C-alpha positions in Angstrom: 101.7 62.3 -9.6 103.9 64.9 -8.0 103.3 66.1 -4.5 102.7 69.7 -5.5 100.1 68.7 -8.1 98.4 66.5 -5.6 98.4 69.2 -2.9 96.9 71.8 -5.3 94.2 69.4 -6.5 93.2 68.3 -3.0 93.2 71.9 -1.7 90.8 72.9 -4.5 88.6 69.8 -4.1 88.5 69.9 -0.3 88.0 73.7 -0.1 85.2 73.3 -2.7 83.6 70.7 -0.5 83.9 72.9 2.5 82.2 75.7 0.6 79.3 73.5 -0.3 79.0 72.3 3.3 79.0 75.9 4.5 76.3 76.7 1.9 74.2 73.9 3.4 74.7 75.2 6.9 73.7 78.7 5.9 70.6 77.4 4.1 69.6 75.3 7.1 70.2 78.2 9.5 68.1 80.5 7.4 65.3 77.8 7.2 65.3 77.1 10.9 65.4 80.8 11.9 62.7 81.7 9.4 64.9 84.4 8.0 62.7 85.0 4.9 63.9 85.9 1.5 65.8 89.0 2.4 67.6 87.4 5.4 68.5 84.4 3.4 69.9 86.6 0.6 72.0 88.5 3.2 73.4 85.3 4.6 74.3 83.9 1.2 75.8 87.2 0.2 78.1 87.1 3.1 79.1 83.5 2.3 79.5 84.5 -1.4 82.0 87.2 -0.5 84.3 84.6 1.0 83.9 82.3 -1.9 84.5 85.1 -4.3 87.8 85.9 -2.5 88.9 82.2 -2.8 88.1 82.2 -6.6 89.8 85.6 -7.2 92.9 84.3 -5.4 93.0 81.2 -7.5 92.6 83.2 -10.7 95.4 85.6 -9.7 97.8 82.8 -8.9 97.0 81.1 -12.2 97.5 84.3 -14.2 100.8 85.2 -12.5 102.0 81.6 -12.9 103.2 81.1 -9.3 
């Protein structure tokens, strides 16, 4: 396996793991602070914007072929 392929694979896997861990942290924060449905939705919406940015970046790079 070439270095570039390994780096690309590990970045995707590790960033994906980090996203899942951050989702757990947000869920735990919402639960402990008793944020309710609306507060939890707002917290996950903010996290979702960051995840959406990562996904869009990956799609743009794949389409452009860089």
